[in-house]
C-alpha positions in Angstrom: -171.6 -103.9 48.4 -174.0 -103.1 51.2 -173.5 -99.4 50.6 -174.1 -99.9 46.8 -177.3 -101.8 47.5 -178.5 -99.1 49.9 -177.9 -96.4 47.3 -179.8 -98.5 44.7 -182.7 -98.9 47.1 -182.8 -95.2 47.7 -182.5 -94.3 44.0 -186.3 -94.4 43.4 -188.2 -94.0 40.2 -188.5 -90.2 40.6 -184.7 -89.8 40.6 -184.4 -92.2 37.7 -186.8 -90.1 35.7 -184.9 -86.9 36.7 -181.7 -88.5 35.6 -183.3 -89.2 32.2 -184.4 -85.5 32.1 -180.9 -84.4 33.0 -179.5 -86.5 30.1 -182.1 -84.9 27.8 -181.1 -81.4 28.9 -177.5 -82.3 28.2 -178.4 -83.5 24.7 -180.4 -80.3 24.0 -177.4 -78.2 25.0 -175.1 -80.2 22.7 -177.5 -79.7 19.8 -177.5 -76.0 20.8 -180.7 -74.7 19.2 -180.8 -71.1 18.0 -183.1 -70.1 20.9 -180.5 -71.4 23.4 -177.8 -69.5 21.7 -179.9 -66.3 21.8 -180.3 -66.5 25.6 -176.6 -67.2 26.0 -175.6 -64.3 23.8 -178.0 -61.9 25.6 -176.3 -62.9 28.9 -172.9 -62.1 27.4 -174.3 -58.8 26.1 -175.6 -58.0 29.6 -172.2 -58.6 31.1 -170.6 -56.1 28.7 -173.4 -53.6 29.3 -172.8 -53.8 33.0 -169.0 -53.5 32.6 -168.0 -52.3 29.2 -164.3 -52.1 28.3 -162.6 -49.0 29.5 -161.3 -47.0 26.5 -157.5 -46.6 26.4 -155.3 -44.4 24.1 -154.4 -47.1 21.6 -152.6 -46.1 18.4 -155.7 -46.9 16.3 -157.5 -44.3 14.3 -160.4 -44.2 11.9 -160.4 -41.8 9.0 -164.1 -41.2 8.8 -166.1 -40.5 5.7 -168.7 -38.7 7.9 -171.5 -36.2 7.2 -169.1 -33.3 7.4 -166.8 -34.9 4.8 -169.7 -35.4 2.4 -170.7 -31.9 2.8 -167.3 -30.5 2.2 -165.8 -32.9 -0.4 -169.0 -34.0 -2.2 -171.2 -37.1 -2.3 -169.8 -40.6 -2.1 -168.1 -42.2 -3.9 -165.4 -39.6 -4.2 -163.1 -39.4 -7.2 -160.2 -41.7 -6.5 -157.8 -38.8 -6.9 -159.3 -37.5 -3.6 -158.7 -40.9 -2.0 -155.1 -40.9 -3.4 -154.7 -37.5 -1.8 -156.1 -38.9 1.5 -153.6 -41.9 1.3 -150.6 -39.6 0.7 -151.5 -37.1 3.4 -152.2 -39.9 5.9 -148.8 -41.4 5.1 -147.1 -38.0 5.3 -148.8 -37.5 8.7 -147.0 -40.6 10.0 -149.6 -43.4 9.7 -147.9 -46.7 9.9 -150.4 -48.5 7.6 -154.0 -47.9 6.3 -156.8 -50.4 5.9 -159.8 -49.6 3.7 -163.2 -50.8 5.0 -164.5 -50.0 1.5 -164.0 -51.9 -1.7 -163.1 -50.6 -5.2 -164.4 -53.3 -7.4 -165.3 -51.1 -10.4 -163.4 -48.4 -12.4 -163.8 -44.8 -11.2 -166.6 -43.2 -13.3 -164.9 -39.9 -12.8 -161.6 -40.8 -14.5 -160.7 -38.5 -17.4 -161.1 -41.3 -20.0 -164.5 -42.1 -18.7 -165.5 -38.5 -18.8 -164.5 -38.3 -22.4 -166.5 -41.5 -23.1 -169.6 -40.3 -21.3 -169.6 -36.8 -22.8 -169.8 -37.4 -26.5 -170.5 -33.7 -27.3 -167.0 -32.6 -26.1 -164.6 -31.3 -28.8 -162.3 -34.0 -30.0 -159.2 -32.1 -28.8 -160.6 -32.1 -25.3 -161.4 -35.8 -25.5 -158.0 -36.6 -26.7 -156.4 -34.6 -23.9 -158.6 -36.4 -21.4 -157.6 -39.8 -22.8 -154.0 -38.8 -22.4 -154.4 -38.1 -18.8 -153.7 -40.8 -16.2 -156.8 -42.6 -14.8 -158.0 -41.9 -11.3 -157.5 -45.6 -10.6 -153.9 -45.5 -11.5 -153.3 -42.4 -9.4 -154.9 -44.1 -6.4 -152.8 -47.3 -7.2 -149.6 -45.2 -7.2 -150.6 -43.6 -3.9 -151.3 -47.1 -2.5 -147.9 -48.3 -3.8 -146.1 -45.4 -2.0 -147.6 -46.5 1.3 -148.5 -49.6 3.2 -152.2 -50.0 2.4 -154.5 -53.0 3.0 -157.4 -53.1 0.6 -160.6 -54.5 1.9 -162.4 -57.5 0.4 -165.8 -58.9 1.0 -167.9 -62.0 0.4 -171.2 -60.8 -0.9 -171.3 -61.9 -4.5 -168.8 -63.1 -7.2 -167.3 -60.1 -8.8 -167.7 -59.7 -12.5 -167.4 -55.9 -12.7 -163.8 -56.1 -14.1 -164.7 -58.8 -16.5 -162.7 -61.4 -14.5 -163.8 -64.2 -12.2 -161.7 -65.6 -9.3 -159.3 -62.7 -9.2 -156.6 -63.4 -6.7 -153.8 -61.3 -5.3 -150.4 -62.5 -4.2 -150.7 -65.3 -1.7 -149.6 -64.8 1.9 -147.4 -67.4 3.5 -149.0 -69.2 6.4 -148.6 -72.4 8.4 -150.8 -74.7 10.4 -149.4 -75.5 13.8 -151.4 -78.7 14.6 -154.1 -80.6 12.8 -155.7 -79.1 9.7 -158.3 -76.6 11.1 -160.1 -75.8 7.8 -163.1 -78.0 8.5 -163.8 -75.9 11.6 -163.2 -72.5 10.1 -165.9 -70.0 9.0 -166.6 -70.4 5.3 -167.6 -67.7 2.7 -168.5 -69.0 -0.7 -167.5 -66.0 -2.9 -165.0 -63.2 -2.9 -165.4 -59.6 -4.1 -162.0 -58.1 -4.8 -160.7 -54.7 -5.8 -159.7 -53.8 -9.3 -156.5 -55.6 -10.3 -154.7 -52.2 -10.7 -155.3 -51.4 -7.1 -155.0 -54.9 -5.8 -151.5 -55.3 -7.4 -150.1 -52.3 -5.5 -151.6 -53.1 -2.1 -149.4 -54.3 0.7 -152.2 -56.6 2.0 -155.7 -57.7 1.6 -158.2 -58.2 4.5 -161.7 -59.5 4.6 -164.0 -57.0 6.3 -167.2 -59.2 6.1 -168.6 -59.9 9.5 -171.6 -62.2 10.0 -174.1 -61.2 12.7 -175.6 -63.8 15.1 -179.1 -65.1 14.5 -180.6 -62.1 16.4 -178.7 -59.5 14.1 -176.1 -58.5 16.7 -172.4 -58.4 15.7 -170.6 -60.1 18.6 -167.8 -62.1 16.9 -165.3 -61.2 14.2 -163.4 -63.8 12.2 -159.6 -63.4 12.2 -159.1 -66.2 9.7 -161.6 -67.8 7.4 -162.0 -69.8 4.2 -163.1 -67.7 1.3 -163.7 -69.5 -2.0 -161.7 -72.4 -0.5 -158.7 -70.3 0.4 -157.4 -69.2 3.9 -157.8 -65.4 4.3 -157.3 -63.0 7.1 -159.7 -60.5 8.6 -159.1 -56.8 8.0 -157.9 -55.9 11.5 -155.4 -58.7 11.9 -154.1 -58.1 8.3 -153.5 -54.5 9.2 -151.5 -55.6 12.2 -149.5 -58.0 10.1 -148.6 -55.4 7.5 -147.8 -52.8 10.1 -145.4 -55.1 11.8 -143.5 -56.1 8.6 -145.9 -58.2 6.6 -144.4 -61.6 7.5 -146.1 -64.9 7.4 -148.8 -65.9 9.9 -149.6 -69.2 11.5 -152.8 -70.8 12.7 -152.5 -72.9 15.8 -155.0 -75.7 16.0 -156.0 -78.7 18.0 -158.5 -81.5 17.7 -161.3 -79.2 18.6 -160.5 -76.7 15.8 -158.7 -73.4 15.7 -156.9 -72.5 18.9 -155.5 -69.1 17.8 -153.7 -67.0 15.2 -150.0 -66.1 15.5 -149.4 -62.6 14.0 -146.5 -60.2 14.8 -145.0 -62.8 17.1 -148.1 -63.0 19.4 -150.8 -65.6 19.8 -154.3 -64.3 19.5 -156.7 -66.8 21.0 -159.8 -67.6 19.1 -162.9 -69.8 19.1 -162.7 -73.1 17.4 -164.0 -71.5 14.2 -161.3 -68.8 14.1 -163.5 -66.0 15.4 -162.9 -63.7 18.3 -165.2 -62.0 20.8 -164.2 -58.3 21.0 -164.6 -56.8 24.4 -166.5 -53.7 23.3 -166.1 -50.2 24.6 -168.7 -47.6 23.9 -168.4 -45.8 20.6 -166.2 -42.8 20.9 -165.4 -39.8 18.6 -161.8 -40.0 19.9 -161.2 -42.9 17.6 -162.3 -40.8 14.5 -160.8 -38.0 12.5 -162.9 -36.5 9.7 -161.7 -37.3 6.2 -162.3 -33.7 5.2 -160.0 -32.5 8.0 -157.2 -34.6 6.7 -157.7 -33.8 3.0 -158.1 -30.0 3.8 -155.1 -30.0 6.0 -156.9 -29.2 9.2 -155.7 -32.2 11.2 -153.7 -31.5 14.3 -150.0 -32.3 14.1 -149.0 -35.8 15.0 -152.6 -37.0 15.2 -151.8 -40.0 12.9 -148.1 -40.4 13.8 -147.4 -44.1 14.6 -151.1 -45.1 14.3 -152.7 -48.0 12.5 -155.5 -46.4 10.4 -158.8 -47.6 9.1 -160.6 -45.8 6.4 -164.4 -46.2 6.6 -167.7 -44.5 6.7 -170.1 -43.3 9.4 -172.2 -40.9 7.4 -175.9 -41.6 8.0 -176.8 -42.0 4.3 -174.2 -44.7 3.7 -175.9 -47.0 6.2 -172.9 -48.8 7.6 -174.1 -49.1 11.2 -174.2 -52.4 13.0 -175.9 -53.6 16.2 -173.5 -54.4 19.0 -173.7 -56.1 22.4 -173.7 -52.7 24.1 -177.2 -52.1 22.8 -176.2 -49.2 20.6 -175.2 -49.4 17.0 -171.8 -48.3 15.8 -170.2 -48.0 12.3 -168.9 -51.3 10.9 -165.4 -49.8 10.6 -165.4 -49.1 14.4 -166.0 -52.8 15.1 -162.7 -53.6 13.2 -161.0 -50.8 15.1 -162.2 -52.3 18.4 -160.9 -55.7 17.4 -157.5 -54.2 16.8 -157.6 -52.4 20.2 -158.5 -55.7 21.9 -155.5 -57.4 20.2 -153.1 -54.6 21.2 -154.4 -54.4 24.7 -154.8 -58.2 25.1 -158.4 -57.6 26.3 -160.2 -60.0 23.9 -163.0 -61.9 25.5 -162.4 -65.6 25.6 -164.8 -68.4 24.8 -162.3 -71.3 25.1 -162.8 -74.7 23.5 -163.3 -76.2 27.0 -166.2 -73.8 27.9 -168.9 -76.2 26.6 -167.4 -79.0 28.7 -167.4 -76.7 31.8 -171.0 -75.8 31.2 -172.1 -79.4 30.6 -170.2 -80.5 33.8 -171.9 -77.7 35.7 -175.3 -78.9 34.5 -174.4 -82.4 35.6 -173.2 -81.3 39.1 -176.1 -78.9 39.7 -178.5 -81.5 38.4 -177.2 -84.3 40.6 -177.2 -82.1 43.7 -180.9 -81.3 43.1 -181.8 -84.9 42.2 -180.2 -86.2 45.4 -181.3 -83.6 47.9 -184.6 -82.3 46.8 -186.7 -85.5 47.5 -185.5 -85.3 51.1 -186.4 -81.7 51.6 -189.4 -79.5 51.9 -190.6 -76.8 49.5 -188.8 -73.9 51.4 -185.5 -75.8 51.2 -186.0 -76.6 47.5 -186.4 -72.9 46.8 -183.4 -71.9 48.9 -181.2 -74.7 47.5 -182.2 -73.9 43.9 -181.7 -70.2 44.4 -178.4 -70.7 46.0 -177.0 -73.0 43.4 -178.2 -70.9 40.5 -177.0 -67.6 42.1 -173.6 -69.2 42.9 -173.1 -70.4 39.3 -174.3 -67.1 37.8 -171.9 -65.2 40.1 -169.1 -67.5 39.2 -169.8 -66.9 35.5 -169.8 -63.1 36.0 -166.6 -63.2 38.1 -164.9 -65.2 35.3 -166.0 -62.5 32.8 -164.9 -59.6 35.1 -161.6 -61.0 36.2 -160.4 -63.2 33.3 -162.7 -62.1 30.4 -163.9 -65.7 30.1 -167.4 -66.2 28.7 -169.3 -69.0 30.4 -173.0 -69.4 29.7 -175.0 -68.5 32.9 -178.4 -69.2 31.3 -178.6 -72.8 30.2 -177.1 -74.3 33.4 -179.4 -72.1 35.4 -182.4 -73.0 33.2 -181.5 -76.7 33.6 -181.3 -76.4 37.4 -184.7 -74.7 37.5 -186.3 -77.3 35.2 -184.9 -80.1 37.4 -185.9 -78.4 40.6 -189.5 -78.0 39.2 -189.5 -81.6 38.1 -188.3 -82.9 41.4 -190.7 -80.6 43.3 -193.5 -82.1 41.2 -192.2 -85.5 42.0 -192.2 -84.6 45.6 -195.8 -83.5 45.3 -196.7 -86.7 43.5 -194.8 -88.7 46.1 -196.7 -87.0 48.9 -199.9 -87.8 47.1 -198.7 -91.4 46.8 -197.9 -91.3 50.5 -201.4 -90.1 51.3 -202.7 -92.9 49.1 -200.4 -95.4 50.9 -201.7 -94.1 54.2 -205.2 -94.6 53.0 -204.5 -98.1 51.8 -202.4 -99.0 54.9 -204.9 -97.6 57.5 -208.1 -97.9 55.6 -208.5 -101.5 56.7 -207.7 -100.6 60.3 -209.1 -97.1 61.1 -212.2 -95.2 60.4 -212.6 -93.3 57.0 -212.6 -90.0 58.9 -209.3 -90.8 60.5 -207.8 -91.9 57.2 -208.8 -88.5 55.7 -207.2 -86.7 58.6 -204.0 -88.7 58.2 -203.8 -88.2 54.4 -204.4 -84.5 54.8 -201.9 -84.2 57.7 -199.3 -87.0 57.3 -197.0 -85.2 59.7 -199.3 -86.2 62.5 -198.4 -89.8 61.8 -195.2 -90.3 63.9 -193.5 -93.5 62.8 -191.1 -95.6 64.8 -192.8 -95.6 68.2 -194.0 -93.0 70.7 -195.3 -93.2 74.2 -198.9 -92.2 74.7 -202.0 -93.3 76.6 -204.2 -95.8 74.8 -207.4 -97.6 75.3 -206.8 -101.2 74.1 -209.5 -103.7 73.2 -209.2 -107.4 72.8 -212.1 -109.6 71.6 -212.3 -113.4 71.2 -215.0 -116.0 70.3 -216.0 -118.4 73.0 -216.1 -122.0 71.9 -214.7 -121.3 68.4 -213.4 -124.9 68.2 -216.9 -126.3 68.5 -218.1 -123.9 65.8 -215.2 -124.9 63.5 -216.1 -128.6 64.0 -219.6 -128.0 62.9 -218.2 -126.8 59.5 -216.0 -129.8 59.1 -217.6 -130.6 55.8 -218.0 -127.0 54.7 -214.6 -125.1 55.0 -215.8 -122.5 52.6 -218.8 -121.9 54.8 -216.5 -121.4 57.8 -214.4 -118.9 55.9 -217.5 -117.0 54.9 -218.8 -117.0 58.4 -215.5 -115.7 59.8 -215.3 -113.0 57.2 -218.8 -111.8 58.1 -218.1 -112.0 61.8 -214.8 -110.1 61.6 -216.5 -107.5 59.4 -219.1 -107.0 62.1 -216.4 -106.5 64.7 -214.4 -104.2 62.4 -217.4 -102.0 61.7 -218.0 -101.6 65.4 -214.4 -100.5 66.0 -214.1 -98.3 63.0 -217.4 -96.5 63.5 -216.0 -95.1 66.7 -212.6 -94.1 65.4 -210.6 -97.1 66.6 -207.5 -98.5 65.0 -207.4 -102.2 64.3 -204.0 -103.5 65.2 -204.4 -107.1 64.0 -206.7 -110.1 63.4 -205.5 -113.3 65.2 -207.8 -116.0 63.9 -211.1 -115.3 65.5 -209.6 -112.6 67.8 -209.2 -108.9 67.2 -206.9 -106.3 68.8 -207.7 -102.6 68.5 -206.8 -99.4 70.2 -207.8 -95.7 70.4 -205.8 -92.5 70.6 -203.3 -93.4 67.9 -202.2 -92.6 65.4 -204.2 -89.4 66.0 -205.0 -87.8 69.3 -208.4 -88.7 70.7 -209.0 -87.3 74.2 -212.2 -89.3 74.6 -210.6 -92.6 73.7 -211.9 -94.6 76.8 -215.5 -93.7 76.1 -215.2 -94.4 72.4 -213.7 -97.9 73.1 -216.6 -98.7 75.3 -219.2 -97.6 72.8 -217.4 -99.7 70.2 -217.5 -102.7 72.5 -221.2 -102.3 73.1 -221.9 -102.0 69.4 -219.8 -105.1 68.7 -221.9 -107.2 71.1 -225.1 -105.8 69.7 -224.0 -106.5 66.1 -222.9 -110.0 67.0 -226.3 -110.7 68.5 -228.0 -109.5 65.3 -225.6 -111.7 63.3 -226.6 -114.7 65.4 -230.3 -114.0 64.9 -229.7 -113.7 61.2 -227.8 -117.0 61.1 -230.4 -118.7 63.2 -233.3 -117.6 60.9 -231.4 -118.3 57.6 -229.6 -121.5 58.5 -229.7 -124.2 55.8 -230.5 -127.1 58.1 -232.9 -126.1 60.9 -232.7 -129.6 62.5 -228.9 -129.3 62.9 -227.7 -127.9 66.2 -227.2 -124.2 66.1 -223.9 -122.9 67.5 -224.2 -119.3 68.7 -221.2 -117.0 68.5 -220.4 -115.6 71.9 -217.8 -112.9 72.1 -215.7 -111.9 75.1 -214.1 -108.4 75.2 -211.5 -106.9 77.4 -210.7 -103.2 77.5 -207.9 -101.5 79.4 -206.5 -97.9 79.4 -202.8 -97.0 80.1 -199.5 -95.7 78.7 -198.2 -97.7 75.7 -195.5 -97.6 73.1 -197.2 -97.3 69.7 -195.7 -97.1 66.2 -194.3 -99.2 63.4 -192.7 -102.2 65.0 -190.9 -105.0 63.2 -187.9 -105.5 60.8 -186.7 -103.4 57.9 -188.8 -105.4 55.5 -191.8 -106.4 57.5 -193.5 -104.3 60.2 -196.9 -103.5 61.7 -198.4 -100.4 63.2 -199.0 -101.8 66.7 -199.0 -101.1 70.4 -196.8 -102.6 73.2 -196.8 -102.3 76.9 -198.2 -103.5 80.2 -201.6 -102.0 79.6 -201.8 -104.1 76.4 -201.0 -107.3 78.3 -203.6 -106.5 80.9 -206.3 -105.9 78.3 -205.5 -109.3 76.8 -205.8 -110.9 80.2 -209.1 -109.2 80.9 -210.6 -110.5 77.7 -209.8 -114.0 78.9 -211.6 -113.4 82.2 -214.9 -112.5 80.5 -215.8 -116.2 80.4 -215.0 -116.6 84.1 -217.3 -113.9 85.1 -220.0 -114.5 82.5 -219.8 -110.9 81.4 -219.4 -109.9 77.7 -217.2 -106.8 78.4 -214.5 -106.6 81.1 -212.9 -103.2 81.8 -209.6 -102.4 83.5 -209.5 -99.9 86.4 -208.4 -96.9 84.3 -211.0 -97.4 81.7 -213.7 -97.8 84.3 -212.6 -94.6 86.1 -213.1 -92.7 82.8 -216.6 -94.1 82.0 -218.3 -95.3 85.2 -220.3 -92.1 85.6 -221.7 -92.3 82.0 -222.0 -96.0 81.3 -223.7 -99.0 83.1 -220.5 -100.3 84.8 -220.3 -102.7 87.8 -217.2 -103.6 89.7 -216.6 -107.3 89.4 -213.5 -108.2 91.4 -210.0 -107.6 92.6 -207.9 -110.1 90.7 -204.3 -111.0 90.0 -204.2 -112.1 86.4 -201.7 -114.7 85.3 -198.3 -113.2 84.6 -198.8 -110.2 86.9 -197.9 -109.7 90.5 -200.0 -106.6 91.2 -203.8 -107.0 91.6 -206.2 -105.0 89.5 -209.8 -104.0 89.9 -212.0 -105.3 87.1 -215.4 -104.1 86.0 -218.2 -105.2 83.8 -219.6 -103.0 81.1 -223.3 -103.6 80.5 -224.8 -100.7 78.7 -224.7 -97.0 77.8 -226.2 -93.8 79.5 -229.8 -95.1 79.2 -229.2 -98.2 81.1 -227.0 -96.3 83.6 -230.0 -94.1 84.4 -232.4 -97.0 84.8 -233.6 -97.4 88.5 -233.2 -101.2 88.2 -229.6 -100.9 87.3 -228.9 -98.3 90.0 -230.5 -100.7 92.5 -228.3 -103.6 91.1 -225.2 -101.4 91.4 -225.9 -100.6 95.0 -226.5 -104.3 95.9 -223.4 -105.3 94.0 -221.2 -102.8 95.9 -222.7 -103.9 99.2 -222.1 -107.6 98.3 -218.4 -106.9 97.4 -218.0 -104.9 100.6 -219.4 -107.8 102.7 -217.3 -110.3 100.7 -214.1 -108.5 101.3 -215.1 -107.9 104.9 -215.6 -111.7 105.3 -219.3 -111.1 106.2 -220.4 -114.2 104.4 -224.1 -114.3 105.4 -224.5 -110.6 104.4 -222.8 -111.4 101.0 -225.2 -114.3 100.4 -228.2 -112.1 101.2 -227.0 -109.4 98.7 -226.5 -112.0 96.0 -230.0 -113.3 96.5 -231.3 -109.7 96.2 -229.3 -109.2 93.1 -230.9 -112.3 91.6 -234.3 -110.8 92.1 -233.4 -107.4 90.5 -232.0 -109.0 87.4 -235.4 -109.9 86.0 -236.0 -106.2 84.9 -232.6 -105.8 83.2 -231.5 -106.7 79.6 -228.5 -108.7 80.5 -227.6 -111.9 82.4 -225.5 -112.0 85.6 -226.2 -115.6 86.4 -222.7 -116.9 86.0 -221.3 -114.0 88.1 -223.8 -114.6 90.9 -223.2 -118.3 90.9 -219.5 -117.8 91.0 -219.7 -115.5 94.0 -222.2 -117.8 95.7 -219.7 -120.7 95.4 -216.8 -118.6 96.6 -218.8 -117.3 99.6 -220.0 -120.8 100.6 -216.5 -122.1 100.3 -215.0 -119.3 102.4 -217.9 -119.7 104.9 -216.9 -123.3 105.4 -213.1 -122.6 105.2 -212.5 -119.0 106.2 -209.4 -117.5 104.5 -208.1 -115.9 107.7 -207.4 -112.3 108.8 -204.4 -111.9 106.3 -206.7 -112.4 103.3 -206.7 -109.3 101.0 -209.8 -110.1 99.0 -207.7 -110.7 95.8 -208.7 -113.5 93.5 -205.8 -115.2 91.7 -206.7 -116.1 88.1 -205.4 -119.5 87.2 -205.8 -119.0 83.4 -205.4 -116.3 80.9 
């Protein structure tokens, strides 16, 4: 359960949107728009162009009505007596069976009776003799009957040339092995057949119609189809059926449609619609023999012996060329010949029924990897990951084609991966922008605007979780806050307003010198410098901030005094004590998994807090620790105050008072005061009590020309000196004052 909740927490809105996009991409693939098909088909074409099928000496030949034949035997269509001669000579040459990739739907206009009919000026005796002669169609029909010939049929228009509709030849026995596949099969509405005379003598009938894909390329050929509601076979597979005895065929099917066609005791796998993907070899003249060479007895011996023969056209004027995946057109009859070669060589490309499932699963797997990993990685890794995943799948697709002749779409899964990678990268960018905004929001209340800008532009500089670094830590507190609160007993809203204004004044002083506000604790404030960004001059900046804080609080007091509602009511001035210390600390996000603060911890922090508490004891607004004083004493008006052991610590520490900036430091009066103070402390620690009293008196006289008050400090030391003078501490005394309170 904990693991599940952790996963749910990490599954952020960007991944949720990406999952929705993945679902949309899957839906688009299922719909399979024409544009998606085009990209997929072009990829399959590219595979064949890279590695076309190697031509092998299959017993498949095309008797070609080529340009040479038209030149030698006359223009097309030829008299059917010539075609009868072609059939007889091909049969005599050993052809096992012939399939015509042409159709003879109309009577031969060159038959003797038609010549007599068309030439009315002929003598009656000649007309009578012509009518007595057998028709060219019957001569061709007799030749067809003496051989095993498959006549071609097509589905272009409904034939009415013979005066009959829905002409049908003998039905071929077939069976369905599985569910009825007819709803999945390719459908042609009409059938154009041959003349009944020819059709009756034919051993078989095959459909030579092939539909191109949407881009005009002929990639698939139907082996079985529904024509005018009846199951029919394609020309190539019908030629194979007749050549192997002319038995029944079967269609194997499953719930997804056609699985294959069983002909000549072999299963030819197909797509679910009964089509096959021929593995094309380049067009080769080795498949062809010129029809004129056969008719004029120029064919080499045994050229057709044992061959399955197609009769078709390649003459330029007959326009029977088709675009193929190899990028070069070839005659339509050669496409049928290549289908038969693929069947005999068992080299047909396979687009199995499960291929769509594999592609969808690939899209899901690639998508989930990208969705899970990309939000955690940088741009370079995203590019590398996306490139690796896409390259790996494309390579897998090509290897499946090369080794197993399986067609798996490399384009849409790759496209989906790219789209998801772009989307997740965009989400990464938006997340980083959101992170910058979060940093601005989180730190905008605690650090200066310039620092917020630096952090948002360079978030890597923000090290979370805690790091050790030197800090200058400032604590401030209000003296006599309880008394001030009591004066607002009847006006709590006024107290809130006053505290907000007061804390704003303190915050402005800290932020204006690049400090980070750690926390507000009632009327107290904690801040530090040199985190989260490096600031080498952090000690000086903390001192400048403290001086500004005191100056701004004084201005606030003056404003309150002038603008108070009841002048007769006693005015309570806000007095602030500040302690600053410099030292190594641990700084970072501290707290629990659900609630944490960016804060600093360490001994230097504790000492800074104790120093703030001593500001009242010494009557000095700003108390500095030894490290802070060492950094700033040459530039600021700093006086050593004492050597004390604060509560909770065993080691004594030198403490200093901060009274002003460089201007005051350079004033002669202050330099005189500094000298007297040092001499007083030296006499004090040397137990020369009379000398110490003399220096204190001299200090009192110098103070009149300085903008601050040391009266409490001087009185405190006067009392100490007098007490020690009356009761000497002894030779073991180390000059350390032990602070009894925080």
